[in-house]
N, C-alpha and C positions, 0 to 999 in steps of 0.2 A: 504494500500500500504506500502510495506517495502523497504527501500533503505539501501543497505550495501556498504561500501567502506573500503578498507584496511586502518587501522590506525584511523578510525572514529567510533563513536558510531552509533549503528543501529537506524535508524529513521523509526518510524511507525506512519502512519496517517490513520484514519478511518473516512469514510463518510457514512451517511445513504443512502441506495438505496431502492427506492420504485418501485416494479415491478407491473405493471398494467395488467389486462386481455387484451387479444387481441382486444376485442370490447369495451374497456373502454376509454372514452375521459376524459382527466384530467381537463378540464375546461379552463376558460379564464385566470386564474392566471399563467399558464405555457404554453408558445407557443400556443396562441389561434389559429394560422393558421394551427395547426396540425389536425384540424377538416377536412382538405382536405383529410387526409388519410382514413376517413370514408365515403367519397363520392365515392361510388363504381360504377363508370360508366362501369367498366369491369366485373360486375357481370352478369351472364347469366339471372338472374331473371329480371334485368333492361332491358336487350336486348329484352326479351319476352314481357315485359310491353310496351316498346316503339313500338313494332310491333302493339300492340292493339291501342296505341295512334295514330299511322299512319292511321289506319282505321277510327278513329274519324276525323282526319284531312281531309281525303278524303270526308267524309260525309259533313263536314262543308264548305270546299273550293273547292272540286273537284280535288285537287292536293295533293298527299301524300308525296311529296318530303320534306325532312328535311335537307336542305343544309346549315344550319348555317346562316352566314351573306353574302353569295354569291349573293343573290338577291339585296342587298343594300336597301331593303325596310323594314322600321320599322314595317309597318302593317303586313308584312309576318311573321316577328319574333313574333309579338303579336299573330298571328293566331296559330303558333306552340306552344307557351306557353299555349294558351287557350285549345288547343286539348289535351296537356299532362295533364293539370289540370282537364279537364272534364273526361279524361280516369281514373285518380285517383279517382275521385268521383264515377265513375261507378263500382269501385272495391268493394264498400261496406265496407270500412275500418272504424272502430270505434276508437274514440279518447280515450286515457288513460292518466292519469295525469303524471306529472314529479316530481322528488324529489325536495324538497325545496332548493333554491339557487343552482340549478343545473348548472347555467351559470358560477358560480365561482368554485364550488367544483367538477364539472364533473358528469358523469353518464355512465352507460353501455348502448350501443346503440343496437337497433334491426337492423340486416342486412336486405336487401331488400327481400330475400327469406322468412324470418320469418314474415315480415310485410304482405306479400301477402298470406302466408299460414294460419296465425292465424287471419288475418283481423283486426289488431289493431296496434297502434303506438302512440307515443306522439308527441309533436310539433317538437322536434329536430330530432326524427326518420324520420318523414315525410318530414322535410326540407332537410335532407341529401338525402333521396330517390328522391325527386323531383329535387334536384340539380344534382344528378347523371343522371337523365333522360335528363335534360337540356344540360348537358355537352356531353352526348352521341349524342344528336341532333345537336351538333356543336355550342351551345351557351355558353356564359360566365356566370355561375351562381354566386349568392351571397347568403350568409346566414346571417340574421340579428339577433342580440342578444339584447333583452331588458330585463328589470328586470323581472325574472321569466318566460320568454317566448322566443320562437324563431320562425322566419318565413323566407320565401325564396323569392328570386327574380332573375332577369336576366337582363343583359345589352341588350338593343335593337340595339346597335352598337358594332362593334368589338373593344371594349375598356376594360380597367381595371385600377385599381388604381396603384399608384407607389409601394405601399406596400400591403401585404395581409390583413392588418387590418386598418380600418378607423373608428375613434371614433367621427367624427364631424357630428352630426345629421342634421345640417343645410345644409351641402353639399349634403347629401343623399337626403334630401327633395327637394332641388333645381333640382337635376338631375331627380328625379321622376316627378316633375312638368314640366320639359322640355321634358319629354318623352324619356329620355336616359336610363331609367330603368323601369322595371315592377316589382312591389312587390306583393306578394300573401300571404294571410293568410291561411296557410295549414290546420289549425284545422277546418275551416268552410267546408272543403272538406271531413272531416271525421265525418260527422253527417248524420242523416237520416231525410229527404232527403238531399243530399249535396247542399251547397249554389251555386248560380250561379257565374260564373267567375267574372263578374263585381262587385258583392257584396264582393267577397273575395279580390279583388284589393282595393276597397275603405276601407275595414276594415284594411288592412295592412298599407295603407297610413295614416290612422288616428293614428296608433301607432307611427308614426314618428313625430306627433305633440306634443309629450311629451318628449322633449330632456333630461329632468332630469332622465328619466327612460331608456334612450338609453345607451347601453353598447358599441357595435361596430358592424360594418359590415365586414364580412369576404369574401374577394374576392378570389374565387377559381382559377381564371386564374393567378392572381399574386402569389398564393401559388404554383401552378404548375411550374411557372418560377423559384421558389426556390427549385425545385426538391422534393416537397412534393407530392408523388405519392399515388394512391389508394392502400389499402391493397390487397395483393394477397389472395383471399378467396379460400379455398379448395373446391372441388366439389365431390359429391357422387351421381353417377347416373345422372350426368348432372345438378343437382340442388345444388346451393350454400347453405352451412350450416355453421352457425357461431359456432357450437359445435365442429367442427373439428379443429385440431391444425393447426396453420398458421406459416409457417417457414419464417422468415424475415432475410434478410442480408443487412448490410449497409456498403458500402465501400466509405469513403469520397473521394471526388475528390481532386486532387492535388491543384486545385485552392482555395480550402477551408482551406488548411493546412497552418500553418505559414511558412514563407520563410525558416527558419532554418530547419524545418522538411522536406521540399521539397528537400533540398540539401543534407540532411543526408543520403538519400538512394542512391545518385549518386556515381559512382565509383570515387575513389580518382585519381586526375591527377598525371602523372609522375613528379618526382622531376626534376627541372632544367628549361630549356627554355619552355618546353611544359606546365609546371605548371604555369609559369608566363603568358604565352599566354592564358591559361584557365582562370586565374583570370581577365585578361583584358577584355575577351569576356563574362565573366559570367554575367555581369550586362547589356549587350547589347541585344536588341531583335534579334531573329533569322531572317535571311534574308527572309525566306519563310513564316514567320508568318504574318497573316493579320494585318496590322496596321490601326488604325481608321482614321488617317489623310490621308493615301495613298489610302484608299478605302472608302472615304467619300461618303455617299448617302444622298442627301437632303430629309428630311421628315418634318412632322409638328412639330416634337419634337427637331429639331436642325436647325441651321442657317449657311449658308455659308457666310464668310466675305471676302471682298477684302481689304487687309491691305497693303498700299504702302510701309510702313517701319515696318516690323514685329519686328525689334530689339527695336523699341521705346516702344513696349508693355511689354518688359521684365522688371520684377521687379515691375509691377503695382500691387497694393494691390487688392486681390480678394474681399475685403469688399466693394470696390467702385462699383458704377453702371457704365455701359458702355454707353456713349452717341454716337449715330450713326445716319446716315441718309440713306435712301434707294438708290439703285443704279440709279433709274430713276431721282431722284433729283440731284444726283452727275453728271449725264451726261448733265443735263441742265445747270450745273454750278452754281446753286443757293444754298444757305445755308439753308436747311430745318430745321424746328424745330426738335431738337433731340428727338428720340423716346425712351420711357421707357417701361419696362415690364408691360404688361396689360394696356398700354395707359397712365401710370402714368409718371409724370415728374421726372426724376432723380434729387436728391438733389445735388449731386456732382459726379465727376468722370472724366473720360478721355474725352477731348473735341474733337469734330469732325472738328475743324477748320483746314483748309489746311495749314496755316502758321506754325503750330506746327508739322505737319507731323505724328501725332499720331492717326489720325482718322481711323475709320474702317467703311466700307461701306457694309452693308448686300446686297447680290444679290437678285434680284427679284423686284417686284413692291411694292408700298406702301400697297396695300390691302393684298398681300401675306405676307408682313412683319408683319402687324397688326395681321393677323390670326395666324402666327407662334409664335409671342410673347405672344399672349393670350393663346395658347395651352401650351407653356412652363410655363407660370405663373400658369395655373391651375394645371399642373402636379407637380409643386413645392409645391403648397399649399396642394395637396392631399398626 
């Protein structure tokens, strides 16, 4: 980059730029969540494969619908995952090795069309392939990285982590034990004959028992929320081919740009009263813009508070815990034991005593308060 200005010396800075192939994943060292770009749920080959998996689902359950989490039944989600895994085993795919330390240094991936055409793939190829099939079936897939290996999984509930990468093996193991996730050893499906579904599940769960080898879990749903989309694979005769050139364009959203850059493209206001009025209104939200406090919707991840004197909360340190009591206890007039996040007792913080007027009363019952606080605590830990 060269910067020139009248009366100043020319400034030249040079940075190295590494250009990767369109099918090359850079590894965990740089943006591990970019693996979501290689989960090609929009590939026609994945769509054709899912049609075959639907036939397997009909044979196993009598119902071929793949409606994601609409049924609200974890057993149904498990049946869909089983059908997709059995369909992959029926493809007769053979396992091939991966480069050493691929999880850190990256590798070139085989796209779904090539996996099905040549009937071969390594652990990461097959994990991305199955993750794409899970996503196309309406599920939230995960890709797990351990030392020298990768395997796949899916949420049994419409959930995801707060961020795209989770490196706490104990949290993953607990969710698998509680039935909130299904993990699957993909390489066992690429042998002759393929392993049974239950065997592949147990083998993947055993890999979580070695936390020293665990690298991270990549949550594809969380990555999609960060606008990491699947690569647009070119087509030739209706079949996806990774040998074709892939044209990519990236236009950063204004929300991702620094505030100074957002304003630099705006028209300059007129000099005078109009300019002063523009400066006064510049930092204020637009009247028609949706405001979180005006459009508050109670969910498990937030709480509505009844605060008699909101001004008393101004200036409170965010490092302190908030002591509160549920609305049911407040209506009865009794002073309930202050509730803490995850059921823990806050060490210090704002008191809920009525004589100080700084109390806050969460709406809802005690049971709903406990459930919401537990959900918020888990989300903060993840």
